C-alpha positions as CSV (number, residue, x, y, z in Angstrom):
1,X,22.8,-8.6,15.2
2,X,21.0,-11.7,14.2
3,X,17.9,-10.8,12.2
4,X,14.8,-11.9,14.2
5,X,12.3,-12.1,11.4
6,X,9.2,-11.6,13.9
7,X,7.5,-10.2,10.8
8,X,6.6,-13.4,9.3
9,X,4.1,-14.5,12.0
10,X,2.4,-11.1,11.5
11,X,-0.9,-9.3,10.0
12,X,-0.4,-5.8,9.9
13,X,-3.1,-2.9,9.6
14,X,-2.4,0.1,7.6
15,X,-3.4,3.3,8.7
16,X,-4.3,6.7,6.5
17,X,-4.3,8.8,9.4
18,X,-6.2,11.8,7.7
19,X,-9.3,9.2,7.3
20,X,-9.2,6.8,10.1
21,X,-10.6,8.4,13.0
22,X,-11.1,12.0,14.4
23,X,-10.4,12.4,17.8
24,X,-10.4,15.9,18.2
25,X,-13.4,17.3,16.2
26,X,-11.7,19.3,13.7
27,X,-12.8,17.0,10.7
28,X,-9.4,15.2,10.3
29,X,-8.4,11.9,11.5
30,X,-5.7,11.9,13.9
31,X,-3.7,9.9,16.2
32,X,-6.2,10.4,19.2
33,X,-8.5,8.6,16.9
34,X,-6.0,6.0,16.5
35,X,-5.5,5.5,20.3
36,X,-9.2,5.1,20.8
37,X,-9.4,2.3,18.1
38,X,-6.4,0.3,19.0
39,X,-8.2,-2.3,20.6
40,X,-10.5,-2.6,17.6
41,X,-7.3,-3.2,15.2
42,X,-6.3,-5.7,17.9
43,X,-9.4,-7.4,17.6
44,X,-9.2,-8.2,14.1
45,X,-6.0,-10.1,14.7
46,X,-3.6,-7.6,13.5
47,X,-0.1,-7.6,15.4
48,X,1.0,-4.5,14.3
49,X,0.0,-0.7,12.3
50,X,1.8,0.7,9.7
51,X,1.4,4.0,9.4
52,X,1.2,6.6,6.2
53,X,3.3,9.7,6.8
54,X,2.1,11.7,10.2
55,X,5.4,14.0,10.0
56,X,4.6,17.9,9.4
57,X,3.7,18.4,5.5
58,X,2.0,21.1,3.6
59,X,-0.2,18.2,2.2
60,X,0.3,18.7,-1.5
61,X,0.6,14.7,-1.5
62,X,-1.2,13.6,1.3
63,X,1.6,13.8,4.0
64,X,4.1,12.4,1.4
65,X,5.5,16.0,0.8
66,X,7.6,15.8,4.3
67,X,8.7,19.1,5.7
68,X,10.2,18.0,9.0
69,X,11.1,14.2,9.5
70,X,11.5,14.2,13.3
71,X,8.4,15.5,14.2
72,X,4.8,14.9,14.3
73,X,2.2,16.8,12.6
74,X,0.1,19.3,15.1
75,X,-3.0,18.2,13.2
76,X,-2.5,14.8,13.8
77,X,-1.9,15.3,17.8
78,X,2.2,16.2,17.8
79,X,4.8,14.0,19.4
80,X,2.7,13.4,22.7
81,X,0.1,11.8,20.8
82,X,2.3,9.7,18.8
83,X,4.1,8.4,22.1
84,X,0.7,7.7,23.6
85,X,-0.1,5.5,20.5
86,X,3.3,3.8,20.2
87,X,3.1,3.0,24.2
88,X,-0.3,1.9,23.9
89,X,0.3,-0.6,21.0
90,X,3.3,-1.8,22.6
91,X,1.4,-2.8,25.7
92,X,-1.0,-4.7,23.4
93,X,1.9,-6.6,21.9
94,X,1.7,-4.6,18.6
95,X,4.2,-3.3,16.3
96,X,4.5,0.1,14.9
97,X,5.9,0.8,11.6
98,X,6.6,4.3,10.1
99,X,6.5,5.6,6.5
100,X,10.2,6.5,5.4
101,X,9.9,8.9,2.4
102,X,13.4,9.7,1.4
103,X,13.4,10.0,-2.5
104,X,11.6,13.5,-2.0
105,X,11.0,16.0,0.4
106,X,8.4,19.1,0.6
107,X,9.7,22.2,-0.9
108,X,9.2,23.6,2.6
109,X,11.6,21.5,4.0
110,X,14.4,23.6,5.6
111,X,16.8,21.8,3.4
112,X,15.1,22.9,0.1
113,X,14.9,26.6,1.3
114,X,18.5,26.7,2.0
115,X,19.7,24.7,-1.1
116,X,17.6,27.0,-3.4
117,X,19.5,30.0,-1.6
118,X,22.9,27.8,-2.4
119,X,23.7,27.7,1.5
120,X,26.1,25.5,2.6
121,X,26.2,22.3,3.1
122,X,22.6,22.1,1.7
123,X,23.4,23.6,-1.8
124,X,23.8,19.9,-3.6
125,X,21.0,18.3,-1.1
126,X,18.9,18.4,-4.6
127,X,18.8,17.8,-7.8
128,X,19.5,21.0,-9.8
129,X,20.0,21.9,-13.3
130,X,20.3,24.7,-15.6
131,X,18.3,25.3,-18.7
132,X,19.6,23.8,-21.9
133,X,21.6,25.9,-24.3
134,X,18.1,26.1,-26.4
135,X,16.2,27.1,-23.3
136,X,14.8,23.8,-23.1
137,X,14.2,21.4,-19.9
138,X,17.4,19.7,-18.7
139,X,16.0,16.2,-20.1
140,X,12.7,14.8,-21.3
141,X,11.7,13.1,-17.9
142,X,8.2,12.9,-16.7
143,X,6.8,13.4,-13.3
144,X,4.0,10.9,-12.0
145,X,1.8,13.6,-11.0
146,X,2.0,16.6,-12.6
147,X,3.5,17.0,-16.1
148,X,7.3,17.1,-16.6
149,X,9.6,16.7,-14.0
150,X,11.4,19.9,-13.9
151,X,10.1,23.0,-12.3
152,X,11.9,26.3,-12.2
153,X,13.1,28.1,-9.4
154,X,13.4,32.0,-9.8
155,X,15.5,31.9,-6.2
156,X,18.3,29.5,-7.4
157,X,18.0,30.4,-11.0
158,X,18.2,26.5,-12.0
159,X,15.3,23.7,-12.6
160,X,14.9,21.2,-9.8
161,X,14.0,17.7,-10.4
162,X,10.6,16.5,-9.1
163,X,9.5,13.0,-10.0
164,X,6.1,13.4,-8.1
165,X,4.5,16.5,-7.4
166,X,5.9,20.2,-7.9
167,X,6.2,20.4,-4.3
168,X,8.0,17.5,-3.9
169,X,11.7,17.9,-5.1
170,X,13.9,14.9,-5.4
171,X,16.9,14.7,-2.9
172,X,20.4,14.0,-4.2
173,X,21.1,10.7,-2.6
174,X,24.2,10.7,-4.3
175,X,25.2,13.4,-1.8
176,X,26.9,11.4,1.2
177,X,25.4,14.3,3.5
178,X,22.0,13.4,2.5
179,X,22.7,9.9,3.1
180,X,24.0,10.8,6.7
181,X,20.4,12.7,7.1
182,X,18.8,9.4,6.5
183,X,20.6,7.5,9.1
184,X,19.8,10.1,11.6
185,X,16.0,9.6,10.9
186,X,16.4,6.2,11.2
187,X,18.1,6.6,14.4
188,X,16.0,8.7,15.7
189,X,12.5,6.7,15.5
190,X,14.5,3.4,16.2
191,X,15.7,4.9,19.5
192,X,12.4,6.1,20.3
193,X,10.9,2.3,20.0
194,X,9.4,2.3,16.6
195,X,9.6,-1.3,15.0
196,X,10.3,-0.9,11.2
197,X,9.7,1.3,8.1
198,X,7.7,1.2,4.7
199,X,9.9,2.9,2.5
200,X,8.4,4.8,-0.3
201,X,9.7,4.3,-3.9
202,X,13.0,3.3,-2.4
203,X,14.2,2.2,-5.9
204,X,14.0,5.8,-7.1
205,X,16.8,7.2,-5.3
206,X,19.5,6.5,-7.6
207,X,19.7,8.3,-10.9
208,X,21.7,7.9,-13.9
209,X,24.7,9.9,-13.8
210,X,24.1,12.6,-16.3
211,X,20.2,12.4,-16.4
212,X,20.4,11.5,-20.0
213,X,16.9,11.7,-22.1
214,X,15.1,8.7,-22.1
215,X,14.3,7.1,-25.4
216,X,12.7,4.1,-24.2
217,X,9.8,4.5,-22.1
218,X,6.7,6.0,-24.0
219,X,5.2,7.4,-20.9
220,X,6.7,7.9,-17.4
221,X,9.8,8.9,-19.3
222,X,12.9,8.6,-17.3
223,X,12.2,5.4,-15.4
224,X,14.8,3.4,-17.2
225,X,17.4,6.0,-15.8
226,X,16.0,6.1,-12.3
227,X,14.5,2.9,-11.4
228,X,16.9,0.5,-9.7
229,X,19.4,3.0,-10.5
230,X,23.0,2.5,-10.3
231,X,23.9,3.2,-7.0
232,X,20.6,1.8,-5.1
233,X,21.8,-1.0,-3.6
234,X,24.8,0.4,-2.5
235,X,23.1,3.2,-0.6
236,X,20.5,0.6,1.0
237,X,23.5,-1.6,2.2
238,X,25.0,1.5,3.8
239,X,21.8,2.1,5.5
240,X,21.6,-1.5,6.7
241,X,25.0,-2.0,7.9
242,X,25.1,1.5,9.6
243,X,21.8,1.3,11.1
244,X,19.3,-1.2,10.7
245,X,21.5,-4.1,11.7
246,X,21.9,-2.5,14.9
247,X,18.1,-2.7,15.9
248,X,15.5,-5.4,15.9
249,X,13.2,-4.0,13.3
250,X,12.2,-5.0,9.9
251,X,11.9,-3.0,6.4
252,X,9.4,-3.2,3.5
253,X,10.3,-1.6,0.1
254,X,7.6,0.0,-2.2
255,X,8.7,-1.1,-5.7
256,X,6.8,0.2,-8.8
257,X,7.3,-2.2,-12.1
258,X,9.5,-4.7,-10.3
259,X,9.6,-8.5,-11.0
260,X,10.0,-11.2,-8.7
261,X,13.6,-11.9,-10.1
262,X,14.4,-8.0,-9.9
263,X,12.9,-8.0,-6.1
264,X,15.2,-10.9,-5.0
265,X,18.1,-8.5,-5.6
266,X,16.8,-6.3,-2.5
267,X,14.9,-8.9,-0.5
268,X,16.9,-12.4,-1.0
269,X,17.2,-13.2,2.7
270,X,21.3,-14.1,2.5
271,X,22.2,-11.1,0.6
272,X,19.4,-8.7,0.4
273,X,19.5,-5.0,2.0
274,X,15.7,-5.1,2.8
275,X,13.0,-7.7,4.3
276,X,10.2,-7.7,2.2
277,X,8.7,-5.7,-1.0
278,X,5.2,-4.2,-1.7
279,X,5.0,-4.8,-5.7
280,X,2.2,-3.6,-7.7
281,X,1.7,-6.8,-10.0
282,X,-1.1,-8.6,-7.7
283,X,-3.3,-5.0,-7.9
284,X,-2.6,-4.8,-11.8
285,X,-4.9,-7.3,-13.0
286,X,-7.3,-4.5,-14.4
287,X,-5.0,-1.9,-15.6
288,X,-1.8,-1.2,-17.6
289,X,1.0,0.1,-15.9
290,X,-1.2,2.4,-13.7
291,X,-4.6,2.5,-12.2
292,X,-5.2,5.4,-14.6
293,X,-4.9,3.1,-17.5
294,X,-8.1,1.0,-16.9
295,X,-8.4,-2.6,-18.7
296,X,-11.1,-5.2,-18.4
297,X,-10.1,-7.3,-15.0
298,X,-8.2,-10.6,-15.9
299,X,-8.3,-13.3,-13.3
300,X,-5.9,-15.3,-15.2
301,X,-3.3,-12.2,-15.0
302,X,-3.9,-11.8,-11.0
303,X,-3.7,-15.4,-10.5
304,X,-0.3,-15.3,-12.6
305,X,0.8,-12.3,-10.5
306,X,0.3,-14.1,-7.0
307,X,1.5,-17.6,-8.3
308,X,5.0,-16.2,-9.7
309,X,5.8,-14.1,-6.8
310,X,4.7,-17.4,-4.5
311,X,6.9,-19.9,-6.8
312,X,9.7,-17.5,-7.3
313,X,10.5,-16.3,-3.6
314,X,10.0,-19.8,-2.0
315,X,13.1,-20.6,0.3
316,X,14.5,-17.3,-0.7
317,X,12.7,-14.3,0.3
318,X,9.2,-13.6,1.9
319,X,6.3,-12.1,0.5
320,X,4.2,-9.2,1.3
321,X,0.7,-9.8,0.8
322,X,-1.9,-7.1,0.1
323,X,-4.8,-6.3,-1.8
324,X,-5.8,-2.6,-0.9
325,X,-3.8,0.3,0.3
326,X,-3.8,4.6,0.1
327,X,-2.8,4.2,-3.6
328,X,-5.2,2.1,-5.1
329,X,-9.2,2.3,-5.7
330,X,-11.2,-0.3,-3.4
331,X,-10.7,-4.0,-4.3
332,X,-14.4,-5.1,-4.2
333,X,-15.2,-2.3,-6.9
334,X,-12.1,-3.5,-9.1
335,X,-11.9,-7.3,-8.7
336,X,-15.0,-7.9,-6.7
337,X,-18.5,-6.9,-7.5
338,X,-20.5,-4.0,-5.7
339,X,-23.8,-6.0,-6.4
340,X,-22.5,-9.0,-4.5
341,X,-20.5,-6.9,-2.1
342,X,-20.5,-9.0,0.9
343,X,-19.8,-12.2,-0.7
344,X,-16.8,-10.8,-2.8
345,X,-15.5,-9.0,0.0
346,X,-15.4,-12.3,1.9
347,X,-14.0,-14.0,-1.0
348,X,-11.0,-11.6,-1.6
349,X,-10.0,-11.8,1.9
350,X,-9.8,-15.7,1.8
351,X,-8.1,-15.4,-1.5
352,X,-5.0,-13.5,-0.3
353,X,-4.8,-14.0,3.6
354,X,-3.8,-18.0,3.1
355,X,-0.9,-17.5,1.1
356,X,2.6,-17.5,2.4
357,X,3.7,-14.0,3.3
358,X,3.1,-11.0,5.7
359,X,-0.6,-9.9,5.2
360,X,-1.5,-6.1,5.3
361,X,-5.1,-5.1,5.8
362,X,-5.9,-1.5,4.9
363,X,-8.5,0.5,6.8
364,X,-11.8,0.2,5.9
365,X,-10.9,-3.2,3.8
366,X,-12.3,-5.4,6.4
367,X,-15.6,-3.9,5.8
368,X,-15.8,-4.2,2.4
369,X,-15.8,-0.3,1.7
370,X,-16.3,0.3,-2.0
371,X,-15.3,3.0,-4.6
372,X,-16.4,6.7,-3.9
373,X,-18.6,8.4,-7.0
374,X,-18.4,12.2,-6.0
375,X,-20.4,14.3,-8.6
376,X,-17.8,16.9,-8.9
377,X,-13.8,17.3,-9.3
378,X,-13.9,19.6,-7.0
379,X,-14.8,17.2,-4.3
380,X,-11.5,15.3,-5.0
381,X,-8.5,16.0,-2.7
382,X,-5.4,14.1,-4.3
383,X,-3.0,15.8,-6.4
384,X,-2.6,12.9,-9.0
385,X,-6.6,12.8,-9.2
386,X,-7.0,16.4,-10.0
387,X,-4.1,16.6,-12.4
388,X,-5.6,13.7,-14.5
389,X,-8.8,15.0,-14.8
390,X,-7.6,18.6,-16.1
391,X,-4.9,17.1,-18.6
392,X,-6.0,13.8,-20.0
393,X,-8.9,12.5,-21.9
394,X,-10.0,16.1,-22.7
395,X,-11.8,14.8,-25.8
396,X,-14.3,12.9,-23.4
397,X,-17.6,14.5,-21.8
398,X,-17.5,16.0,-18.1
399,X,-19.4,12.7,-17.0
400,X,-16.8,10.1,-19.2
401,X,-14.2,11.8,-17.3
402,X,-15.3,11.7,-13.9
403,X,-16.3,8.1,-14.6
404,X,-12.4,7.4,-15.2
405,X,-12.0,9.0,-11.9
406,X,-14.4,6.7,-9.8
407,X,-12.8,3.8,-11.7
408,X,-9.0,5.0,-11.0
409,X,-8.6,7.6,-8.1
410,X,-6.6,7.0,-4.9
411,X,-9.3,9.2,-3.2
412,X,-11.5,6.3,-3.2
413,X,-9.4,4.5,-0.9
414,X,-9.1,7.9,1.5
415,X,-12.7,8.7,2.2
416,X,-13.0,8.2,6.1
417,X,-13.7,4.9,7.7
418,X,-17.4,4.3,7.9
419,X,-17.7,3.7,11.7
420,X,-21.3,3.7,12.1
421,X,-24.6,5.2,10.3
422,X,-24.6,8.2,12.4
423,X,-23.8,11.8,10.7
424,X,-20.4,11.5,8.9
425,X,-20.2,8.1,9.2
426,X,-19.1,8.4,13.1
427,X,-15.7,9.5,11.8
428,X,-15.7,13.1,13.0
429,X,-18.1,15.5,15.2
430,X,-17.0,18.3,13.0
431,X,-19.9,19.6,10.8
432,X,-17.9,19.0,7.5
433,X,-15.0,16.1,7.2
434,X,-11.9,17.1,5.1
435,X,-12.8,15.0,2.6
436,X,-16.6,13.9,1.8
437,X,-17.9,10.4,3.1
438,X,-18.7,7.8,0.9
439,X,-22.7,7.8,0.7
440,X,-22.8,4.2,1.5
441,X,-21.9,4.4,5.1
442,X,-25.3,3.7,6.1
443,X,-25.2,0.3,4.8
444,X,-21.6,-0.4,5.1
445,X,-20.3,0.5,8.6
446,X,-18.1,-0.9,11.6
447,X,-20.9,-0.8,14.2
448,X,-23.7,-2.8,11.8
449,X,-21.1,-5.4,11.1
450,X,-19.9,-5.8,14.6
451,X,-23.6,-6.8,15.6
452,X,-23.7,-9.4,12.4
453,X,-22.0,-12.4,13.0
454,X,-22.0,-13.1,9.2
455,X,-20.7,-9.7,8.4
456,X,-17.5,-9.0,6.3
457,X,-15.7,-7.6,9.5
458,X,-16.4,-10.9,11.4
459,X,-15.1,-12.8,8.3
460,X,-11.8,-11.4,8.6
461,X,-11.6,-12.0,12.2
462,X,-12.3,-15.6,11.8
463,X,-10.0,-16.0,8.5
464,X,-7.1,-14.3,10.1
465,X,-7.6,-16.2,13.3
466,X,-7.5,-19.5,11.3
467,X,-4.3,-18.2,9.3
468,X,-2.3,-17.9,12.5
469,X,-3.5,-21.6,13.4
470,X,-2.7,-23.2,10.3
471,X,1.2,-24.3,10.1
472,X,0.8,-24.9,6.1
473,X,0.2,-21.3,5.8
474,X,3.6,-20.2,7.6
475,X,5.9,-23.4,6.7
476,X,4.0,-24.6,3.5
477,X,4.2,-24.9,0.0
478,X,2.0,-23.2,-2.3
479,X,0.7,-24.8,-5.6
480,X,-1.5,-23.2,-7.9
481,X,-4.5,-25.4,-9.7
482,X,-6.5,-24.8,-13.0
483,X,-4.6,-21.7,-13.8
484,X,-6.6,-21.4,-17.2
485,X,-9.8,-20.9,-15.7
486,X,-11.3,-17.6,-16.1
487,X,-13.6,-18.0,-13.0
488,X,-11.8,-20.0,-10.3
489,X,-8.6,-19.4,-8.3
490,X,-7.7,-22.4,-6.4
491,X,-4.5,-23.0,-4.5
492,X,-3.4,-25.4,-1.7
493,X,-0.6,-24.7,1.2
494,X,1.0,-27.9,1.9
495,X,3.4,-28.7,5.2
496,X,4.0,-32.4,6.1
497,X,0.9,-33.6,7.8
498,X,-1.4,-30.3,7.0
499,X,-2.5,-29.0,3.6
500,X,-5.4,-26.8,3.0
501,X,-7.1,-26.1,-0.4
502,X,-8.3,-22.8,-1.2
503,X,-11.2,-22.3,-3.7
504,X,-12.5,-18.9,-4.7
505,X,-15.1,-18.1,-7.3
506,X,-14.6,-14.7,-9.6
507,X,-18.0,-15.3,-11.1
508,X,-21.6,-13.8,-10.7
509,X,-23.2,-17.1,-11.6
510,X,-23.0,-20.4,-10.0
511,X,-20.0,-22.5,-10.9
512,X,-18.9,-26.1,-11.3
513,X,-15.5,-26.7,-9.6
514,X,-13.4,-29.8,-10.4
515,X,-11.0,-31.5,-7.8
516,X,-7.4,-31.5,-8.1
517,X,-5.8,-34.9,-8.3
518,X,-4.6,-36.6,-4.9
519,X,-7.2,-34.4,-3.0
520,X,-9.9,-36.6,-1.2
521,X,-12.5,-34.6,-0.8
522,X,-14.2,-37.2,1.3
523,X,-11.5,-36.7,3.8
524,X,-11.5,-32.9,3.8
525,X,-12.8,-30.8,6.6
526,X,-14.4,-27.3,5.1
527,X,-13.1,-25.1,7.9
528,X,-14.1,-21.5,6.0
529,X,-17.0,-20.6,3.6
530,X,-18.7,-17.4,3.0
531,X,-22.2,-18.9,2.5
532,X,-24.1,-20.8,4.8
533,X,-25.2,-23.3,2.5
534,X,-22.3,-24.6,0.5
535,X,-22.7,-27.6,-2.0
536,X,-20.5,-30.3,-2.7
537,X,-19.3,-29.5,-6.3
538,X,-20.8,-26.1,-6.9
539,X,-19.9,-22.6,-5.9
540,X,-22.3,-19.6,-5.5
541,X,-21.4,-16.4,-6.8
542,X,-18.1,-15.0,-5.5
543,X,-18.0,-18.2,-2.8
544,X,-15.0,-19.1,-1.2
545,X,-13.7,-22.4,0.7
546,X,-11.2,-23.3,2.6
547,X,-10.5,-26.9,3.0
548,X,-8.1,-28.7,5.5
549,X,-6.4,-32.1,5.7
550,X,-4.5,-33.5,8.4
C-alpha cells in the first residue's frame, strides 16, 4: 500500500512502564496506571505513545530481555489491560507504538531453552560457538553491559553470544526460521491494532560471517563486525515487503553510532526500509561514545549534531527529535542547569521542539525531572550501572565512583514519575516502590505544575500547541546561525510566507545576542519566551525566545 506518513504530524510520549504510574498498588508501574493517565498524555499535545517493553520478562535489563513476544507481562496487567489501553488511546485519536527487540531474547525464552538442548528446529536460533582449541573465547568481542560477549552454557557445551547482558543471548538472524518468527511477531501486534514499532538496536542484527576478532575498536570490540552488518538491509527489506508494507504503520530504528549519511541507507524515503531513526549524536555532547565516558558539555558539539541531521536529511528523510529517553540521564542535569532547573528545562524544550521532525517527549521530561543521587550502589537496579560501578574506575574512592553513576546512570531516567508531593510522589500506594523516588519530588511534581500557569509542564503544552500551528516547522527549511558561539543556539525555520527564529541561551549569565542579517526584528512577533520580562537584545540565564514573521 502507499505509505501514509502520518507520523510527520505527531508528537509522541514515551512510557517506561515500570516507573510511569502504579495502578494496582504493588509498587510497580503498570498499564492500569497508563490508562488512568491517557487524558494527561493527550493534554500535553501528544498524539501517540511509545511503550518500552511490556512483554513477559525476567527483568535482567528492564524488560529488554523478552521471554515471550506475543503476550503482556502479568505485572503490567496482562493482555486485557493492554487492549484496554490500546482502545482508550485510539478513542482519543492517539497511536500506540511497541518496542520490537529482536537482536536478542531472554535466556528464559522457550526458543533459547530448546536451542541449548539442540531441539529442532531451534538448534540454530542463536549464535553458538565451541571454545577455541587453546580454550579461549570464540573471539575477542565485548558486551555492552557485562564484560566479554560470550557465555559458556553447560547444557549445550558451547558458548553463546550476548552483545548485552549475560541473560540476553543474540538471535541468529541469518537463520530464515528466525526471520519468520520476527514476521509473526510483527503481524500479531499489527493485526491487534498496534500502529508501529520502535526497533531496538536493529542495526546489530546481522553479524559478519565467521565472527572474526576485532582489531579496530579499542572498546566495544566487535562492533565493526556487527553494526550495519552484511545482511542488515536485506533482512529489513524482507520485513518491510512481506509485512510492514501491508499495514498502515510506521517504524523507527534505534541506531547507536550512526551518521546522517549512514542513516539514509535505512530511512531514505525512496529506498529505505524504515521511516525514522533514533541516533545518539544529539545526546552525546557531554560524553565520548557512551554516557559512562563523561566529558565537559560542548554546545558547539550539540549544535553541530542537530544541524547535521537537519541539513543532511532535508528532502530525503524524516528526523526523530528527542533529548531524553530511558537510556540516558536527565537532560536538565546534563545540558541545562539544576540551579536554573525551571528556566533551562523550558529552554531545552523550545530548543528541539521547533525543528523539523517528529518529537518524542519522555515521561517526566515535561516537568523538568533531574538526575537521581542515591547514597549507595545497592539502590540502583540497572544492570549496566551496577556492572560499571563494580568493574570500572576501581582506583577511585566510593564517593567518586558514585559520583560517576549520578552523572551517567540510566536509572536517573527510570525513577518514578513525580505526580504529587504525597508519599512516593503519588506514584504508588504501596509502602515501597520498585525503585526509590527522587527526593526532590516535593519541589518538582505534576500536581504543583498543573496549578502554576508558568510551570515547565504548561510551557511544554504551549510549545507543542504552537509547534502544531506553525506551517514552517512541518514544511520549512532549517538554518543555523552563529554556530561558533559557545553560549547561544539560534536557528530559523522558513516556509514561503512564514518563518520563525528560535534563540536559546546555554549560559547562566545574561548574554547579548546578535540578530541574523535579513531578519527585521521590528516586524517580529515574540510568540514564546520562558521569562516574563524579556529584554530586546539580551537574554537572561537559559532564556529562550521564539520570534515569528508572517
